[in-house]
Residue frames as qw, qx, qy, qz and C-alpha x, y, z in Angstrom:
[[0.454, 0.100, -0.883, 0.060, -116.07, 87.47, -53.50],
 [0.673, -0.497, -0.131, -0.531, -118.77, 86.10, -51.22],
 [0.194, -0.466, 0.769, -0.392, -117.87, 84.75, -47.77],
 [0.448, -0.083, -0.879, -0.144, -118.59, 81.05, -47.15],
 [0.652, -0.547, -0.152, -0.503, -121.33, 80.09, -44.76],
 [0.569, -0.579, 0.512, -0.282, -120.89, 78.30, -41.48],
 [0.684, 0.373, -0.623, -0.071, -118.54, 75.33, -41.93],
 [0.907, -0.415, -0.064, 0.000, -117.83, 72.27, -39.77],
 [0.417, -0.751, 0.466, 0.213, -114.34, 71.95, -38.24],
 [0.558, 0.628, -0.491, -0.231, -111.86, 71.10, -41.00],
 [0.040, -0.392, 0.911, -0.123, -110.03, 68.31, -39.06],
 [0.562, 0.150, 0.711, -0.395, -113.33, 66.53, -38.46],
 [0.693, 0.594, 0.002, -0.408, -114.33, 66.94, -42.10],
 [0.333, 0.610, -0.709, -0.124, -110.97, 65.56, -43.25],
 [0.257, -0.191, 0.916, -0.243, -111.38, 62.57, -40.93],
 [0.676, 0.354, 0.460, -0.453, -114.92, 61.95, -42.17],
 [0.597, 0.639, -0.318, -0.368, -113.78, 62.04, -45.82],
 [0.171, 0.459, -0.872, -0.001, -111.10, 59.38, -45.20],
 [0.369, 0.007, 0.852, -0.371, -113.40, 57.16, -43.11],
 [0.669, 0.474, 0.282, -0.499, -116.23, 57.45, -45.64],
 [0.499, 0.621, -0.516, -0.315, -113.96, 56.77, -48.62],
 [0.163, 0.320, -0.929, 0.086, -112.54, 53.61, -47.00],
 [0.774, -0.342, -0.227, -0.483, -115.73, 52.67, -45.12],
 [0.851, -0.175, -0.392, 0.303, -113.28, 51.56, -42.47],
 [0.307, -0.944, 0.077, -0.094, -112.16, 53.59, -39.45],
 [0.774, -0.427, 0.303, 0.357, -108.90, 51.62, -39.03],
 [0.645, 0.345, 0.341, 0.591, -107.80, 52.30, -42.61],
 [0.056, 0.917, 0.141, 0.369, -108.70, 55.96, -42.21],
 [0.574, -0.797, 0.152, 0.109, -106.59, 56.08, -39.04],
 [0.778, -0.109, 0.342, 0.515, -103.61, 54.58, -40.93],
 [0.443, 0.640, 0.301, 0.551, -103.95, 57.13, -43.72],
 [0.123, -0.912, -0.043, -0.388, -104.19, 60.06, -41.30],
 [0.505, 0.270, -0.593, 0.566, -101.53, 58.68, -38.92],
 [0.406, -0.404, 0.353, -0.740, -103.86, 58.78, -35.91],
 [0.161, -0.027, 0.952, -0.260, -105.50, 56.17, -33.70],
 [0.175, -0.394, -0.830, -0.353, -108.78, 54.38, -34.35],
 [0.220, -0.656, -0.608, 0.390, -110.30, 56.08, -31.29],
 [0.100, -0.421, 0.057, 0.900, -109.26, 59.50, -32.61],
 [0.130, -0.116, -0.669, -0.722, -111.18, 58.82, -35.83],
 [0.267, -0.539, -0.798, -0.036, -114.25, 57.69, -33.88],
 [0.221, -0.585, -0.377, 0.684, -114.05, 60.81, -31.70],
 [0.010, -0.246, 0.291, 0.924, -113.84, 63.14, -34.71],
 [0.197, -0.278, -0.775, -0.531, -116.80, 61.42, -36.41],
 [0.273, -0.616, -0.704, 0.224, -118.94, 61.69, -33.27],
 [0.167, -0.516, -0.148, 0.827, -117.99, 65.35, -32.89],
 [0.062, 0.060, -0.508, -0.857, -118.88, 66.07, -36.52],
 [0.251, -0.438, -0.811, -0.296, -122.24, 64.29, -36.25],
 [0.254, -0.630, -0.541, 0.496, -122.99, 66.30, -33.08],
 [0.082, -0.381, 0.113, 0.914, -122.11, 69.54, -34.90],
 [0.174, -0.061, -0.656, -0.732, -124.26, 68.59, -37.92],
 [0.511, 0.042, 0.499, -0.699, -127.08, 67.19, -35.75],
 [0.896, 0.247, -0.029, -0.368, -127.59, 64.17, -38.06],
 [0.773, -0.305, 0.529, 0.169, -125.84, 60.79, -38.44],
 [0.329, 0.686, -0.515, -0.395, -123.31, 60.09, -41.18],
 [0.294, 0.254, -0.918, -0.079, -122.72, 56.37, -40.60],
 [0.824, -0.249, 0.140, -0.489, -124.81, 53.42, -39.52],
 [0.242, -0.399, 0.884, -0.038, -123.67, 50.01, -38.32],
 [0.882, 0.150, -0.203, -0.398, -124.52, 46.78, -40.17],
 [0.958, -0.120, -0.157, 0.206, -122.95, 44.04, -38.10],
 [0.653, -0.437, 0.083, 0.613, -119.23, 44.75, -37.97],
 [0.414, 0.324, 0.368, 0.767, -119.35, 46.97, -41.06],
 [0.040, 0.600, 0.259, -0.756, -120.08, 50.68, -41.25],
 [0.340, 0.498, 0.611, 0.513, -122.15, 52.14, -44.09],
 [0.044, -0.016, -0.009, 0.999, -122.93, 55.70, -45.03],
 [0.277, 0.613, 0.607, -0.422, -126.33, 57.18, -44.50],
 [0.449, 0.719, 0.421, 0.322, -127.91, 59.05, -47.42],
 [0.094, -0.995, 0.042, 0.015, -126.72, 62.31, -45.88],
 [0.600, -0.561, 0.454, 0.346, -123.25, 60.85, -45.43],
 [0.664, 0.280, 0.535, 0.442, -123.06, 59.89, -49.12],
 [0.254, 0.906, 0.235, 0.243, -123.99, 63.41, -50.18],
 [0.313, -0.918, 0.218, 0.103, -121.48, 64.98, -47.83],
 [0.734, -0.258, 0.479, 0.406, -118.71, 62.58, -48.96],
 [0.598, 0.558, 0.397, 0.416, -119.11, 63.58, -52.62],
 [0.069, 0.967, 0.040, 0.244, -118.83, 67.30, -51.81],
 [0.544, -0.774, 0.301, 0.123, -116.07, 66.90, -49.18],
 [0.797, -0.046, 0.434, 0.417, -113.92, 64.71, -51.43],
 [0.489, 0.692, 0.277, 0.453, -114.16, 67.14, -54.35],
 [0.129, -0.973, 0.040, -0.186, -113.48, 70.19, -52.18],
 [0.654, -0.641, 0.351, 0.194, -110.50, 68.66, -50.34],
 [0.770, 0.148, 0.411, 0.465, -108.93, 67.34, -53.55],
 [0.337, 0.831, 0.192, 0.399, -109.34, 70.72, -55.21],
 [0.335, -0.924, 0.174, -0.063, -107.76, 72.44, -52.21],
 [0.771, -0.383, 0.410, 0.302, -104.91, 69.93, -52.12],
 [0.688, 0.445, 0.351, 0.454, -104.28, 70.26, -55.87],
 [0.142, 0.938, 0.064, 0.310, -104.18, 74.03, -55.64],
 [0.507, -0.811, 0.286, 0.060, -101.81, 74.07, -52.66],
 [0.807, -0.132, 0.436, 0.376, -99.49, 71.56, -54.36],
 [0.554, 0.647, 0.288, 0.437, -99.52, 73.52, -57.60],
 [0.075, -0.974, 0.065, -0.203, -98.72, 76.78, -55.77],
 [0.676, -0.620, 0.348, 0.196, -95.89, 75.15, -53.81],
 [0.769, 0.124, 0.419, 0.467, -94.30, 73.85, -57.00],
 [0.360, 0.818, 0.220, 0.391, -94.77, 77.18, -58.78],
 [0.244, -0.949, 0.149, -0.134, -93.25, 79.21, -55.93],
 [0.626, -0.553, 0.517, 0.189, -90.42, 76.76, -55.06],
 [0.735, 0.645, -0.135, -0.162, -89.08, 76.78, -58.60],
 [0.250, 0.675, -0.685, 0.114, -85.58, 75.72, -57.52],
 [0.468, -0.247, 0.795, -0.297, -86.74, 72.54, -55.78],
 [0.663, 0.222, -0.544, -0.463, -87.35, 69.28, -57.64],
 [0.597, -0.232, 0.700, -0.316, -88.70, 66.07, -56.14],
 [0.539, 0.340, -0.659, -0.400, -88.23, 62.90, -58.19],
 [0.788, -0.174, 0.494, -0.324, -89.86, 59.53, -57.47],
 [0.521, 0.491, -0.656, -0.239, -88.00, 56.53, -58.93],
 [0.965, -0.139, -0.207, -0.076, -87.70, 52.77, -58.54],
 [0.616, -0.700, 0.330, 0.145, -84.89, 51.68, -56.16],
 [0.806, 0.046, 0.401, 0.432, -82.94, 49.83, -58.89],
 [0.428, 0.739, 0.217, 0.473, -83.06, 52.83, -61.23],
 [0.270, -0.951, 0.085, -0.127, -82.20, 55.20, -58.40],
 [0.706, -0.573, 0.356, 0.217, -79.15, 53.21, -57.32],
 [0.715, -0.001, 0.508, 0.481, -77.64, 52.10, -60.64],
 [0.409, 0.592, 0.415, 0.557, -78.73, 54.87, -63.05],
 [0.061, -0.918, -0.199, -0.337, -79.73, 58.11, -61.33],
 [0.606, -0.771, 0.015, 0.195, -77.57, 58.36, -58.20],
 [0.692, -0.205, 0.260, 0.641, -74.18, 58.20, -59.99],
 [0.359, 0.427, 0.410, 0.722, -75.26, 60.92, -62.46],
 [0.131, -0.875, -0.459, -0.081, -77.46, 63.37, -60.56],
 [0.452, -0.629, -0.006, 0.633, -74.50, 65.45, -59.29],
 [0.334, 0.061, 0.469, 0.815, -73.82, 66.50, -62.89],
 [0.050, -0.697, -0.579, -0.420, -77.40, 67.78, -63.23],
 [0.401, -0.831, -0.285, 0.261, -77.16, 69.73, -59.95],
 [0.481, -0.377, 0.206, 0.764, -73.86, 71.23, -61.04],
 [0.203, 0.282, 0.549, 0.760, -75.43, 72.33, -64.32],
 [0.274, -0.722, -0.419, -0.477, -78.33, 73.94, -62.41],
 [0.334, 0.092, -0.546, 0.763, -76.67, 75.85, -59.54],
 [0.281, -0.135, 0.296, -0.903, -78.91, 76.72, -56.61],
 [0.724, -0.145, -0.410, -0.535, -81.36, 73.89, -57.21],
 [0.412, -0.293, 0.764, -0.400, -82.41, 71.36, -54.56],
 [0.639, 0.120, -0.636, -0.416, -83.12, 67.82, -55.79],
 [0.566, -0.245, 0.639, -0.460, -84.98, 65.32, -53.61],
 [0.476, 0.185, -0.793, -0.333, -84.85, 61.70, -54.84],
 [0.701, -0.175, 0.440, -0.533, -87.59, 59.45, -53.43],
 [0.263, 0.266, -0.904, -0.207, -86.67, 55.79, -53.98],
 [0.553, 0.055, 0.610, -0.565, -89.83, 53.67, -53.82],
 [0.078, 0.115, 0.923, 0.359, -91.72, 50.86, -55.53],
 [0.158, 0.635, 0.679, -0.333, -95.01, 52.59, -54.71],
 [0.235, 0.610, 0.414, 0.634, -96.76, 54.92, -57.12],
 [0.216, -0.178, -0.324, 0.904, -96.50, 58.46, -55.86],
 [0.055, 0.849, 0.525, -0.021, -99.37, 60.81, -55.23],
 [0.444, 0.443, 0.046, 0.778, -98.03, 63.99, -56.82],
 [0.245, -0.750, -0.054, -0.612, -100.01, 66.30, -54.56],
 [0.789, -0.604, -0.059, -0.090, -99.82, 64.41, -51.27],
 [0.864, -0.217, 0.068, 0.449, -96.15, 63.47, -51.66],
 [0.043, -0.907, 0.153, 0.390, -95.03, 66.75, -53.24],
 [0.643, -0.079, 0.596, 0.475, -93.50, 64.91, -56.21],
 [0.251, 0.673, -0.185, -0.670, -92.77, 66.80, -59.43],
 [0.626, 0.454, -0.527, -0.353, -91.80, 63.95, -61.72],
 [0.775, -0.254, 0.560, -0.147, -91.81, 60.16, -61.49],
 [0.393, 0.452, -0.736, -0.315, -90.00, 57.46, -63.45],
 [0.798, -0.106, 0.440, -0.397, -91.90, 54.18, -63.37],
 [0.033, 0.277, -0.923, -0.265, -91.07, 50.66, -64.54],
 [0.519, 0.287, 0.691, -0.412, -94.13, 49.05, -66.04],
 [0.369, 0.333, 0.775, 0.391, -96.50, 48.95, -69.00],
 [0.075, -0.110, -0.200, -0.971, -97.94, 52.47, -69.10],
 [0.370, -0.479, -0.688, -0.400, -101.70, 53.02, -69.10],
 [0.252, -0.246, -0.600, 0.719, -101.57, 54.99, -65.84],
 [0.096, -0.757, -0.564, -0.316, -104.70, 56.91, -64.86],
 [0.324, -0.909, -0.232, 0.119, -105.05, 60.43, -63.49],
 [0.431, -0.641, 0.309, 0.555, -101.59, 61.50, -64.74],
 [0.576, 0.745, -0.263, -0.208, -99.70, 62.37, -67.90],
 [0.713, -0.377, 0.554, 0.209, -97.22, 59.73, -69.04],
 [0.637, 0.689, -0.282, -0.199, -94.93, 58.96, -71.95],
 [0.976, 0.004, -0.002, 0.217, -92.52, 56.20, -72.88],
 [0.212, -0.876, 0.396, 0.177, -88.91, 56.87, -71.89],
 [0.191, 0.556, -0.797, -0.138, -87.06, 53.68, -72.81],
 [0.969, -0.043, -0.081, -0.228, -87.71, 50.00, -73.49],
 [0.341, -0.684, 0.645, -0.021, -85.09, 47.78, -71.87],
 [0.832, 0.311, -0.448, -0.103, -83.15, 44.68, -72.94],
 [0.770, -0.528, 0.356, -0.025, -81.30, 41.88, -71.17],
 [0.746, 0.526, -0.387, 0.129, -77.80, 40.60, -72.02],
 [0.866, -0.355, -0.171, 0.308, -74.90, 38.91, -70.16],
 [0.143, 0.872, -0.313, 0.349, -72.18, 41.00, -68.52],
 [0.858, -0.244, -0.284, 0.351, -69.14, 40.16, -66.43],
 [0.270, -0.958, 0.080, 0.060, -67.06, 42.31, -64.10],
 [0.409, 0.744, -0.488, 0.203, -63.39, 43.19, -64.44],
 [0.305, -0.540, 0.697, -0.358, -62.80, 41.38, -61.13],
 [0.953, 0.036, 0.064, -0.295, -64.25, 38.07, -62.33],
 [0.356, -0.595, 0.711, 0.117, -61.59, 35.40, -61.76],
 [0.772, 0.172, 0.612, 0.013, -62.96, 32.77, -64.14],
 [0.331, -0.017, 0.626, 0.706, -62.34, 32.34, -67.83],
 [0.392, 0.465, 0.066, -0.791, -64.33, 34.51, -70.22],
 [0.660, 0.293, 0.689, 0.061, -66.41, 32.47, -72.66],
 [0.080, -0.254, 0.504, 0.822, -65.91, 33.06, -76.38],
 [0.338, -0.222, -0.682, -0.610, -69.30, 31.62, -77.36],
 [0.621, -0.390, 0.067, -0.676, -72.64, 31.38, -75.53],
 [0.918, -0.114, -0.376, -0.057, -72.02, 27.66, -75.00],
 [0.503, 0.305, -0.533, 0.608, -68.94, 28.65, -73.00],
 [0.399, -0.522, 0.215, -0.723, -71.22, 29.84, -70.20],
 [0.885, -0.220, -0.388, -0.132, -71.63, 26.21, -69.12],
 [0.764, -0.187, -0.419, 0.453, -70.28, 25.72, -65.62],
 [0.206, 0.288, -0.203, 0.913, -69.94, 29.44, -64.86],
 [0.043, -0.471, -0.669, 0.573, -71.89, 31.06, -61.98],
 [0.010, 0.463, 0.514, 0.722, -74.94, 32.71, -63.59],
 [0.012, -0.258, -0.491, 0.832, -76.41, 35.61, -61.62],
 [0.103, -0.464, -0.680, -0.558, -80.07, 36.48, -62.00],
 [0.218, -0.026, 0.326, -0.920, -82.85, 38.68, -60.75],
 [0.311, 0.359, 0.832, -0.286, -86.34, 37.50, -59.82],
 [0.472, 0.719, 0.365, -0.356, -88.64, 37.79, -62.85],
 [0.374, 0.800, -0.371, -0.287, -85.79, 38.23, -65.35],
 [0.906, -0.120, 0.404, 0.038, -84.98, 34.66, -66.40],
 [0.209, -0.503, 0.676, 0.496, -82.07, 33.40, -68.45],
 [0.600, 0.257, 0.756, 0.045, -84.32, 31.07, -70.46],
 [0.513, 0.820, 0.214, -0.133, -85.38, 33.56, -73.20],
 [0.057, 0.845, -0.480, -0.230, -81.74, 34.57, -73.68],
 [0.505, -0.233, 0.818, 0.147, -80.65, 30.92, -73.89],
 [0.633, 0.508, 0.583, -0.002, -83.22, 30.34, -76.66],
 [0.340, 0.923, -0.058, -0.168, -82.11, 33.48, -78.54],
 [0.111, -0.726, 0.659, 0.162, -78.52, 32.21, -78.33],
 [0.735, 0.283, -0.553, -0.271, -79.50, 28.78, -79.67],
 [0.078, 0.282, -0.874, 0.388, -78.99, 27.00, -76.35],
 [0.686, -0.327, -0.502, -0.412, -81.45, 24.31, -75.29],
 [0.304, 0.091, -0.723, 0.614, -80.70, 24.80, -71.59],
 [0.371, -0.698, -0.611, -0.040, -83.15, 24.90, -68.68],
 [0.161, -0.874, 0.069, -0.453, -83.49, 27.92, -66.40],
 [0.377, 0.302, -0.692, 0.536, -80.71, 27.94, -63.76],
 [0.660, -0.614, -0.341, -0.267, -81.90, 26.87, -60.32],
 [0.758, -0.409, -0.199, 0.469, -78.68, 27.21, -58.33],
 [0.455, 0.206, -0.007, 0.866, -76.48, 30.13, -57.43],
 [0.089, -0.303, -0.332, 0.889, -77.22, 33.73, -56.55],
 [0.003, 0.630, 0.647, 0.430, -80.73, 35.14, -57.06],
 [0.085, -0.146, -0.293, 0.941, -81.58, 38.77, -56.23],
 [0.159, 0.703, 0.686, -0.100, -84.98, 40.43, -56.00],
 [0.070, 0.906, 0.014, -0.417, -83.54, 43.72, -57.31],
 [0.782, 0.565, 0.097, 0.244, -82.10, 44.15, -60.81],
 [0.105, 0.909, -0.316, 0.252, -79.59, 46.73, -59.61],
 [0.629, -0.577, 0.514, -0.080, -78.11, 44.27, -57.09],
 [0.916, 0.208, 0.300, 0.168, -77.45, 41.76, -59.88],
 [0.492, 0.803, -0.116, 0.318, -75.41, 44.40, -61.72],
 [0.254, -0.824, 0.440, -0.251, -73.44, 45.16, -58.55],
 [0.863, -0.265, 0.429, 0.002, -72.79, 41.45, -57.97],
 [0.825, 0.473, 0.122, 0.283, -71.30, 41.22, -61.46],
 [0.169, 0.886, -0.270, 0.336, -69.11, 44.28, -60.80],
 [0.540, -0.657, 0.483, -0.207, -67.89, 42.54, -57.62],
 [0.257, 0.474, -0.829, -0.150, -66.79, 39.55, -59.70],
 [0.567, -0.103, 0.702, -0.419, -69.35, 37.08, -58.36],
 [0.551, 0.240, 0.789, 0.130, -70.33, 35.69, -61.77],
 [0.054, 0.141, 0.562, 0.813, -71.95, 36.39, -65.12],
 [0.241, 0.426, 0.539, -0.685, -75.10, 38.50, -64.77],
 [0.171, 0.540, 0.674, 0.475, -78.09, 38.72, -67.06],
 [0.166, -0.420, -0.274, 0.849, -78.36, 42.49, -66.75],
 [0.305, 0.856, 0.410, -0.077, -80.72, 45.17, -67.94],
 [0.571, 0.425, 0.133, 0.689, -78.96, 47.39, -70.47],
 [0.116, -0.870, -0.089, -0.471, -80.17, 50.55, -68.76],
 [0.661, -0.742, 0.098, -0.050, -78.79, 49.61, -65.34],
 [0.850, -0.171, 0.219, 0.448, -75.49, 48.26, -66.66],
 [0.508, 0.793, 0.120, 0.314, -74.81, 51.16, -69.07],
 [0.114, -0.942, 0.270, -0.163, -72.73, 53.38, -66.78],
 [0.712, -0.479, 0.502, 0.110, -70.61, 50.49, -65.48],
 [0.806, 0.353, 0.357, 0.313, -70.00, 49.43, -69.10],
 [0.312, 0.906, -0.018, 0.284, -68.95, 52.97, -70.02],
 [0.301, -0.849, 0.403, -0.157, -66.54, 53.09, -67.05],
 [0.500, 0.455, -0.735, 0.046, -65.00, 49.69, -67.79],
 [0.443, -0.321, 0.683, -0.483, -66.35, 48.03, -64.64],
 [0.766, 0.199, 0.572, -0.214, -68.33, 45.57, -66.76],
 [0.048, 0.316, -0.723, -0.613, -67.84, 43.87, -70.12],
 [0.791, 0.262, 0.136, -0.535, -70.67, 42.75, -72.34],
 [0.566, -0.234, 0.771, 0.176, -70.06, 39.19, -73.47],
 [0.346, 0.254, 0.789, 0.440, -72.14, 38.82, -76.64],
 [0.147, -0.012, -0.246, -0.958, -74.27, 40.91, -79.02],
 [0.344, -0.390, -0.803, -0.291, -77.34, 38.76, -78.34],
 [0.134, 0.003, 0.470, -0.873, -80.04, 40.52, -76.31],
 [0.162, -0.477, -0.836, -0.219, -83.71, 39.95, -75.50],
 [0.252, -0.535, -0.053, -0.805, -86.48, 42.38, -74.50],
 [0.051, 0.004, 0.789, -0.612, -87.72, 42.38, -70.91],
 [0.458, -0.247, -0.565, -0.641, -91.20, 40.85, -71.20],
 [0.631, -0.302, 0.350, -0.623, -94.02, 40.06, -68.81],
 [0.501, 0.061, -0.857, -0.104, -94.23, 36.47, -67.69],
 [0.731, -0.524, -0.303, -0.315, -96.44, 34.62, -65.23],
 [0.787, -0.321, -0.338, 0.404, -95.08, 34.77, -61.71],
 [0.300, 0.290, -0.135, 0.899, -93.81, 38.33, -61.83],
 [0.119, -0.440, -0.618, 0.640, -95.15, 40.67, -59.15],
 [0.295, 0.238, -0.114, -0.918, -97.83, 42.17, -61.38],
 [0.656, 0.294, 0.591, -0.365, -101.24, 40.92, -62.45],
 [0.432, 0.169, 0.740, 0.488, -101.77, 39.29, -65.85],
 [0.223, 0.849, 0.474, -0.076, -104.45, 41.93, -66.46],
 [0.034, -0.922, 0.187, 0.338, -101.66, 44.50, -66.71],
 [0.376, -0.504, 0.674, 0.388, -98.96, 42.30, -68.22],
 [0.396, 0.218, 0.820, 0.350, -100.96, 40.88, -71.14],
 [0.172, 0.179, -0.215, -0.944, -102.45, 42.91, -74.01],
 [0.671, 0.228, 0.209, -0.674, -105.91, 42.59, -75.57],
 [0.745, 0.373, -0.475, -0.283, -104.63, 39.84, -77.89],
 [0.940, -0.337, 0.034, -0.030, -103.30, 37.76, -75.02],
 [0.736, 0.414, -0.248, 0.475, -99.67, 38.60, -75.79],
 [0.601, -0.543, -0.248, 0.531, -97.20, 39.56, -73.03],
 [0.134, 0.985, 0.020, 0.109, -96.36, 43.25, -72.82],
 [0.674, 0.315, -0.270, 0.611, -92.84, 44.65, -72.80],
 [0.488, -0.719, -0.257, 0.423, -91.55, 46.23, -69.60],
 [0.422, 0.572, 0.083, 0.699, -90.31, 49.79, -70.03],
 [0.280, -0.346, -0.350, 0.824, -89.43, 52.98, -68.19],
 [0.051, 0.757, 0.529, 0.381, -92.12, 55.67, -68.28],
 [0.138, 0.101, -0.216, 0.961, -91.98, 59.37, -67.51],
 [0.236, -0.660, -0.710, -0.065, -95.00, 60.24, -65.34],
 [0.105, 0.153, -0.131, 0.974, -96.15, 63.80, -64.62],
 [0.169, 0.447, 0.651, -0.590, -99.11, 65.36, -62.77],
 [0.318, 0.650, 0.643, 0.250, -102.13, 66.31, -64.84],
 [0.051, 0.940, 0.174, 0.288, -101.97, 69.94, -63.82],
 [0.291, -0.929, 0.219, -0.069, -99.25, 72.34, -62.71],
 [0.785, -0.434, 0.348, 0.273, -95.62, 71.79, -61.91],
 [0.733, 0.535, 0.181, 0.379, -94.34, 72.86, -65.34],
 [0.290, -0.900, 0.164, 0.281, -91.27, 74.72, -64.09],
 [0.460, 0.770, -0.441, -0.035, -88.03, 75.41, -66.01],
 [0.255, -0.531, 0.793, -0.155, -86.17, 73.15, -63.55],
 [0.759, 0.097, 0.609, -0.208, -88.44, 70.20, -64.21],
 [0.743, 0.659, 0.011, -0.116, -88.16, 70.66, -67.96],
 [0.162, 0.771, -0.614, 0.041, -84.37, 70.93, -67.61],
 [0.512, -0.308, 0.783, -0.171, -84.37, 67.61, -65.73],
 [0.819, 0.364, 0.407, -0.174, -86.48, 65.89, -68.39],
 [0.556, 0.789, -0.255, -0.050, -84.19, 67.20, -71.15],
 [0.089, -0.665, 0.732, -0.120, -81.11, 66.06, -69.20],
 [0.720, -0.075, 0.651, -0.227, -82.68, 62.63, -68.55],
 [0.820, 0.533, 0.186, -0.095, -83.28, 62.05, -72.26],
 [0.346, 0.827, -0.442, 0.034, -79.81, 63.34, -73.18],
 [0.355, -0.519, 0.764, -0.146, -78.16, 60.91, -70.72],
 [0.801, 0.155, 0.559, -0.148, -80.15, 57.98, -72.11],
 [0.682, 0.728, -0.044, -0.054, -79.22, 59.01, -75.65],
 [0.058, 0.787, -0.611, 0.061, -75.53, 59.21, -74.64],
 [0.617, -0.251, 0.736, -0.121, -75.66, 55.64, -73.29],
 [0.809, 0.435, 0.385, -0.086, -77.21, 54.43, -76.53],
 [0.457, 0.855, -0.242, -0.031, -74.75, 56.40, -78.72],
 [0.147, -0.671, 0.723, -0.075, -71.84, 54.83, -76.83],
 [0.636, 0.161, -0.715, -0.242, -73.33, 51.41, -77.54],
 [0.150, 0.115, -0.855, 0.484, -73.98, 50.57, -73.90],
 [0.280, 0.267, 0.645, -0.659, -77.68, 51.28, -73.30],
 [0.321, 0.546, 0.757, 0.161, -81.05, 50.84, -74.99],
 [0.117, 0.278, 0.246, 0.921, -82.14, 53.80, -77.17],
 [0.187, 0.311, 0.506, -0.783, -84.62, 56.23, -75.58],
 [0.388, 0.608, 0.693, -0.002, -88.10, 56.43, -77.04]]
């Protein structure tokens, strides 16, 4: 193996790569968790070491010189390859540690009440649950597996459909009002809802020519709507996946057999480019299993994926949750 030649300082090279990729020193500073002046200092030190400029100023903007563009291409590839290798080795060596990135609603209503059973079935393992709406960088964040709510089509990763979800009304055991016998009996009851998951499609499926409710409790998290129903605050239009465990435990009761798929609609916090297919039709929201392109295939991760699918199948078999893909 041949020794590498003389290399510039790695911290300065890492700073240059971030600044060159963003073409913005402030954004590079945010990414690296340093100050703007620290980025400027590292760039000046690197240019002094190289003895040629990497950036030039055009008004308030910075642009790369020809030499800077060449160095960025090589530095980005080398640093990503190094990061990928380190992440892959960490996952391979720490075979009893599993880091899972999930949406907050799924973490709170589906995963958190069940994960103890998985840990008990895999003694000695350490499970780290990262609850976030942001897409995880598997290498940077040390994540082994992610569960995303969306439309698929993710780039730079492996992904597969886990479960398509449905919406139906549920009510908690503590609800003090009368329970309706027909959909029309919902009139006058407090209807709980989550932003982006309207009652209107369910009304139409139930044969009700009612407008979308505009009064009462509105949450921005689907899991909070389920909890509000458990607390007896009203009738919730709940996702089957998030309500499944509470239905199995008798905390919630499903009111009717009518259900509707969770579909994209204008106004949701996602662009129409993602939410509409090539024929102009809205896509169906679903849970997706997302994995890194390379590495991380440990027995513990596979055990988690198998357990995940088995739990979803158990919900469906009991009649309380949507069937897994």
